[in-house]
MDAnalysis code that builds the backbone (N, CA, C; Angstrom):
import MDAnalysis as mda
import numpy as np

u = mda.Universe.empty(375, n_residues=125, atom_resindex=np.repeat(np.arange(125), 3), trajectory=True)
u.add_TopologyAttr("name", ["N", "CA", "C"] * 125)
u.add_TopologyAttr("resid", np.arange(1, 126))
u.add_TopologyAttr("resname", ["MET", "ALA", "VAL", "THR", "ALA", "ARG", "GLU", "SER", "PHE", "GLN", "LEU", "THR", "LEU", "SER", "ASP", "ASP", "LYS", "LYS", "VAL", "ILE", "HIS", "LEU", "MET", "GLY", "SER", "PHE", "ARG", "SER", "GLY", "ILE", "SER", "ALA", "ALA", "LEU", "LYS", "THR", "MET", "LEU", "VAL", "LYS", "ASN", "PRO", "THR", "VAL", "GLY", "THR", "VAL", "VAL", "LEU", "SER", "SER", "PRO", "GLY", "GLY", "SER", "MET", "ILE", "ASP", "GLY", "ILE", "ALA", "VAL", "GLU", "LYS", "ILE", "ILE", "ARG", "GLN", "HIS", "GLY", "VAL", "ASN", "THR", "HIS", "VAL", "GLU", "LEU", "MET", "CYS", "ALA", "SER", "ALA", "CYS", "SER", "GLU", "ALA", "PHE", "GLN", "GLY", "GLY", "LYS", "GLN", "ARG", "THR", "VAL", "ALA", "PRO", "THR", "GLY", "ARG", "LEU", "GLY", "PHE", "HIS", "GLN", "ALA", "THR", "GLN", "GLY", "ILE", "PHE", "GLN", "ALA", "ALA", "LEU", "VAL", "GLY", "ASP", "GLU", "ARG", "GLU", "SER", "ALA", "SER", "ASN"])
u.atoms.positions = np.array([
    [59.423, 99.989, 32.157],
    [59.992, 100.067, 30.918],
    [59.290, 99.020, 30.011],
    [58.521, 99.344, 29.041],
    [57.896, 98.403, 28.145],
    [58.748, 98.125, 27.010],
    [58.840, 96.990, 26.559],
    [59.684, 96.576, 25.401],
    [58.810, 95.771, 24.444],
    [59.059, 96.037, 23.129],
    [58.351, 95.168, 22.123],
    [59.504, 94.794, 21.260],
    [59.878, 93.435, 21.210],
    [61.031, 92.942, 20.309],
    [60.396, 92.242, 19.153],
    [60.936, 92.349, 18.130],
    [60.833, 91.379, 16.860],
    [62.175, 90.866, 16.525],
    [62.200, 90.060, 15.269],
    [63.342, 89.665, 14.912],
    [64.629, 90.472, 14.798],
    [64.447, 91.644, 14.243],
    [65.521, 92.360, 13.970],
    [65.314, 93.933, 14.502],
    [64.269, 94.171, 15.219],
    [64.248, 95.524, 15.944],
    [63.596, 95.418, 17.053],
    [63.925, 96.440, 18.027],
    [63.264, 96.526, 19.348],
    [62.823, 98.085, 19.417],
    [61.595, 98.113, 20.120],
    [61.055, 99.341, 20.765],
    [60.986, 99.343, 22.193],
    [61.667, 100.355, 22.887],
    [61.632, 100.367, 24.258],
    [60.991, 101.779, 24.695],
    [60.126, 101.556, 25.675],
    [59.418, 102.856, 26.359],
    [60.148, 103.215, 27.646],
    [60.466, 104.494, 27.589],
    [61.185, 104.986, 28.816],
    [60.224, 104.834, 30.063],
    [60.875, 104.714, 31.268],
    [60.158, 104.630, 32.437],
    [59.033, 105.753, 32.556],
    [59.391, 107.018, 32.103],
    [58.540, 108.112, 32.277],
    [57.534, 108.263, 31.075],
    [57.562, 107.299, 30.279],
    [56.605, 107.119, 29.089],
    [56.559, 108.289, 28.152],
    [57.764, 108.998, 28.040],
    [57.840, 110.212, 27.214],
    [58.725, 109.983, 25.905],
    [59.531, 108.910, 25.943],
    [60.545, 108.448, 24.962],
    [60.377, 107.086, 24.601],
    [60.399, 106.864, 23.176],
    [60.573, 105.480, 22.618],
    [61.937, 105.417, 21.951],
    [62.525, 104.387, 22.328],
    [63.901, 104.070, 21.754],
    [63.615, 103.052, 20.596],
    [63.821, 103.329, 19.274],
    [63.729, 102.398, 18.120],
    [65.134, 102.063, 17.822],
    [65.325, 100.715, 17.953],
    [66.815, 100.306, 17.644],
    [66.711, 99.034, 16.713],
    [67.586, 98.875, 15.799],
    [67.709, 97.677, 15.040],
    [67.279, 98.042, 13.416],
    [67.112, 96.825, 12.740],
    [66.830, 97.058, 11.350],
    [65.317, 97.359, 11.112],
    [65.144, 98.158, 10.057],
    [63.797, 98.439, 9.512],
    [63.197, 97.293, 8.717],
    [62.368, 96.587, 9.266],
    [61.735, 95.445, 8.632],
    [59.999, 95.391, 8.820],
    [59.512, 94.541, 8.152],
    [58.166, 94.379, 8.261],
    [57.706, 94.252, 9.617],
    [56.758, 95.123, 10.047],
    [56.183, 95.050, 11.380],
    [56.553, 96.116, 12.216],
    [57.748, 96.796, 11.888],
    [58.247, 97.851, 12.644],
    [57.339, 99.242, 12.783],
    [56.578, 99.454, 11.706],
    [55.655, 100.629, 11.734],
    [54.373, 100.189, 12.466],
    [53.875, 99.145, 12.300],
    [52.780, 98.752, 13.306],
    [53.036, 98.737, 14.704],
    [54.194, 98.179, 15.120],
    [54.759, 98.215, 16.437],
    [54.728, 99.554, 16.903],
    [55.491, 100.443, 16.175],
    [55.455, 101.911, 16.571],
    [54.133, 102.474, 16.762],
    [53.329, 102.231, 15.805],
    [52.027, 102.961, 15.993],
    [51.174, 102.376, 17.144],
    [51.254, 101.251, 17.330],
    [50.645, 100.581, 18.657],
    [51.129, 101.303, 19.894],
    [52.628, 101.389, 19.896],
    [53.156, 101.954, 21.145],
    [52.779, 103.410, 21.421],
    [52.726, 104.141, 20.190],
    [52.366, 105.576, 20.285],
    [50.873, 105.848, 20.745],
    [50.103, 104.881, 20.176],
    [48.599, 105.120, 20.468],
    [48.273, 104.625, 22.094],
    [49.077, 103.688, 22.611],
    [48.861, 103.228, 23.906],
    [49.698, 104.301, 24.990],
    [50.609, 105.035, 24.305],
    [51.271, 105.885, 25.316],
    [51.219, 107.463, 24.602],
    [50.159, 107.990, 24.872],
    [50.042, 109.415, 24.176],
    [50.955, 110.344, 24.742],
    [51.732, 110.107, 25.849],
    [52.472, 111.009, 26.351],
    [53.939, 111.108, 25.765],
    [54.227, 110.244, 24.808],
    [55.468, 110.044, 24.063],
    [55.451, 111.369, 23.285],
    [56.734, 111.968, 23.513],
    [57.051, 113.190, 22.722],
    [58.206, 112.994, 21.699],
    [59.056, 112.092, 21.969],
    [60.283, 111.782, 21.154],
    [60.396, 110.351, 20.871],
    [60.875, 110.101, 19.589],
    [61.369, 108.739, 19.183],
    [62.781, 108.832, 18.969],
    [63.764, 108.007, 19.695],
    [65.121, 108.207, 19.433],
    [65.409, 106.970, 18.676],
    [66.011, 107.284, 17.522],
    [66.340, 106.301, 16.409],
    [67.732, 105.966, 16.454],
    [68.097, 104.515, 16.335],
    [69.307, 103.990, 16.220],
    [69.285, 102.739, 15.328],
    [69.739, 103.046, 14.141],
    [69.590, 101.859, 13.173],
    [70.490, 102.049, 11.906],
    [71.089, 101.027, 11.443],
    [71.757, 100.944, 10.149],
    [70.848, 101.057, 8.970],
    [69.701, 100.986, 9.155],
    [68.706, 101.012, 8.057],
    [67.856, 99.840, 7.854],
    [67.593, 99.398, 6.508],
    [66.702, 98.125, 6.148],
    [65.834, 98.460, 5.183],
    [64.741, 98.188, 5.211],
    [63.689, 98.313, 4.200],
    [63.264, 99.838, 4.101],
    [63.396, 100.366, 2.838],
    [63.128, 101.668, 2.689],
    [61.639, 101.921, 2.715],
    [60.805, 100.837, 2.248],
    [59.358, 101.047, 2.353],
    [58.918, 101.138, 3.834],
    [59.658, 100.265, 4.782],
    [59.370, 100.430, 6.190],
    [59.686, 101.782, 6.787],
    [60.920, 102.187, 6.251],
    [61.266, 103.552, 6.672],
    [60.312, 104.683, 6.436],
    [59.753, 104.550, 5.201],
    [58.750, 105.554, 4.799],
    [57.446, 105.480, 5.611],
    [57.159, 104.225, 5.887],
    [55.910, 103.995, 6.943],
    [56.154, 104.567, 8.170],
    [57.261, 104.414, 8.759],
    [57.519, 104.872, 10.015],
    [57.638, 106.445, 10.016],
    [58.182, 107.026, 9.076],
    [58.174, 108.455, 8.792],
    [56.774, 108.934, 8.915],
    [55.916, 108.385, 8.118],
    [54.392, 108.757, 8.178],
    [53.844, 108.670, 9.559],
    [54.085, 107.614, 10.329],
    [53.445, 107.371, 11.573],
    [54.060, 108.437, 12.574],
    [55.348, 108.710, 12.545],
    [55.825, 109.899, 13.347],
    [55.362, 111.134, 13.192],
    [55.182, 111.406, 11.860],
    [54.635, 112.774, 11.411],
    [53.062, 112.761, 11.913],
    [52.304, 111.712, 11.766],
    [50.891, 111.796, 12.140],
    [50.842, 112.065, 13.489],
    [51.723, 111.411, 14.393],
    [51.637, 111.570, 15.966],
    [52.250, 112.900, 16.337],
    [52.953, 113.665, 15.493],
    [53.367, 114.773, 15.850],
    [54.557, 114.843, 16.889],
    [55.385, 113.711, 16.882],
    [56.429, 113.687, 17.821],
    [57.721, 113.897, 17.182],
    [58.735, 114.210, 18.042],
    [60.140, 114.613, 17.710],
    [61.051, 113.421, 17.312],
    [62.052, 113.556, 16.550],
    [62.946, 112.546, 16.425],
    [64.324, 112.944, 16.813],
    [65.204, 112.084, 17.274],
    [66.383, 112.351, 17.967],
    [67.335, 111.212, 17.573],
    [68.589, 111.579, 17.072],
    [69.727, 110.545, 16.961],
    [70.948, 110.886, 17.885],
    [71.173, 109.859, 18.720],
    [72.280, 109.806, 19.640],
    [73.499, 109.282, 19.013],
    [73.319, 108.180, 18.277],
    [74.625, 107.474, 17.808],
    [74.697, 107.411, 16.181],
    [73.726, 106.640, 15.686],
    [73.586, 106.393, 14.216],
    [72.284, 106.171, 13.665],
    [71.941, 106.753, 12.612],
    [70.671, 106.538, 11.913],
    [71.088, 106.702, 10.394],
    [70.945, 105.638, 9.705],
    [71.337, 105.550, 8.276],
    [70.198, 104.749, 7.437],
    [70.438, 105.113, 6.139],
    [69.449, 104.530, 5.076],
    [68.082, 104.905, 5.498],
    [67.231, 103.749, 5.533],
    [65.959, 103.777, 5.910],
    [65.548, 104.504, 7.135],
    [66.492, 104.440, 8.146],
    [66.245, 105.287, 9.338],
    [66.319, 106.622, 9.131],
    [67.164, 107.203, 8.264],
    [67.217, 108.660, 7.968],
    [66.012, 109.077, 7.453],
    [65.184, 108.199, 6.567],
    [63.915, 108.594, 6.052],
    [62.939, 108.931, 7.200],
    [62.869, 107.916, 8.043],
    [62.032, 107.970, 9.426],
    [62.369, 109.179, 10.212],
    [63.589, 109.555, 10.303],
    [64.184, 110.820, 10.958],
    [63.428, 112.057, 10.555],
    [63.295, 112.179, 9.172],
    [62.713, 113.250, 8.656],
    [61.358, 113.499, 9.034],
    [60.384, 112.435, 9.536],
    [59.092, 112.731, 10.032],
    [59.001, 113.361, 11.300],
    [60.100, 113.666, 12.071],
    [60.029, 114.317, 13.243],
    [59.502, 115.732, 13.192],
    [58.732, 116.135, 14.308],
    [58.289, 117.558, 14.332],
    [59.367, 118.522, 14.486],
    [60.399, 118.098, 15.384],
    [61.601, 118.654, 15.594],
    [62.574, 117.503, 15.539],
    [63.694, 117.804, 14.716],
    [64.762, 116.753, 14.523],
    [65.903, 117.162, 14.900],
    [66.580, 116.262, 15.824],
    [67.930, 116.735, 16.497],
    [68.833, 115.543, 16.496],
    [70.188, 116.054, 16.444],
    [71.315, 114.969, 16.375],
    [72.209, 115.460, 17.335],
    [72.537, 114.336, 18.342],
    [73.562, 114.658, 19.490],
    [74.826, 114.877, 18.888],
    [75.809, 115.643, 19.373],
    [77.177, 115.817, 19.028],
    [77.730, 114.358, 18.414],
    [77.341, 113.343, 19.137],
    [78.013, 112.152, 18.967],
    [77.178, 111.331, 17.811],
    [76.088, 111.863, 17.322],
    [75.133, 111.286, 16.403],
    [75.639, 111.452, 14.866],
    [75.275, 110.447, 14.209],
    [75.611, 110.495, 12.728],
    [74.312, 110.202, 12.044],
    [74.003, 110.868, 10.968],
    [72.959, 110.467, 9.882],
    [73.637, 110.026, 8.690],
    [73.182, 108.962, 8.118],
    [73.754, 108.426, 6.808],
    [72.656, 108.371, 5.722],
    [72.919, 109.066, 4.543],
    [72.027, 109.057, 3.472],
    [72.715, 108.474, 2.314],
    [71.952, 107.737, 1.485],
    [72.409, 107.326, 0.253],
    [71.283, 107.263, -0.769],
    [71.505, 107.095, -1.946],
    [70.458, 106.981, -3.105],
    [69.865, 105.624, -3.132],
    [68.535, 105.457, -3.100],
    [67.894, 104.071, -3.137],
    [67.694, 103.754, -4.513],
    [67.475, 102.382, -4.710],
    [67.056, 102.208, -6.189],
    [65.687, 102.530, -6.459],
    [65.470, 102.881, -7.719],
    [64.308, 103.564, -8.236],
    [63.106, 102.598, -8.011],
    [63.417, 101.401, -8.300],
    [62.084, 100.435, -7.971],
    [61.583, 100.416, -6.619],
    [62.500, 100.521, -5.664],
    [61.938, 100.668, -4.329],
    [61.030, 101.976, -3.971],
    [61.468, 102.993, -4.702],
    [60.758, 104.278, -4.358],
    [59.439, 104.226, -5.080],
    [59.507, 103.704, -6.288],
    [58.330, 103.564, -7.163],
    [57.303, 102.698, -6.371],
    [57.668, 101.676, -5.762],
    [56.643, 100.868, -4.890],
    [56.261, 101.565, -3.645],
    [57.115, 102.410, -3.084],
    [56.791, 103.007, -1.816],
    [55.961, 104.316, -1.984],
    [56.070, 104.927, -3.112],
    [55.455, 106.288, -3.193],
    [54.069, 106.187, -3.846],
    [53.514, 105.116, -4.022],
    [52.142, 104.993, -4.463],
    [51.188, 105.801, -3.485],
    [50.603, 106.797, -4.041],
    [49.527, 107.409, -3.172],
    [50.335, 108.526, -2.272],
    [51.747, 108.681, -2.429],
    [52.427, 109.713, -1.814],
    [52.331, 110.960, -2.384],
    [52.471, 112.114, -1.682],
    [52.528, 113.423, -2.242],
    [53.707, 113.822, -2.898],
    [54.723, 113.046, -3.073],
    [55.868, 113.276, -3.689],
    [55.676, 113.200, -5.305],
    [56.278, 114.019, -6.005],
    [56.084, 113.975, -7.429],
    [56.982, 113.168, -8.189],
    [58.031, 112.661, -7.829],
    [59.040, 111.916, -8.528],
    [59.572, 110.761, -7.797],
    [59.789, 109.593, -8.503],
    [60.334, 108.489, -7.811],
    [61.834, 108.653, -7.544],
    [62.432, 109.623, -8.121],
    [63.938, 109.811, -8.175],
    [64.225, 110.621, -6.879],
    [65.453, 110.333, -6.295],
    [65.855, 111.096, -5.073],
    [67.141, 111.681, -5.271],
])
């Protein structure tokens, strides 16, 4: 089991190298760590998300990496705020019966900064 830990998040690779567990707050460095782990482990098919949220910019960056690698997303317990943005990147998106997704409106300034060059038409959500 490989583990990459940062100050506020942790990425854990399952023993069979098919699942990455992403836990903790979305912060700077999380998307780079996830991308590195996915590139080094092409057999990964699912990212299990467990997070109260964090930086929306980092949530969008994680969503793009998940989408680019064509992996599924799954929530077993809780995925809120920026995590719910990352969840949407999954090829197939599933939530366990015990899982909860939490959405809320972000401030417009965050979305304007995050959406530069994105295909979305509006900064409002």
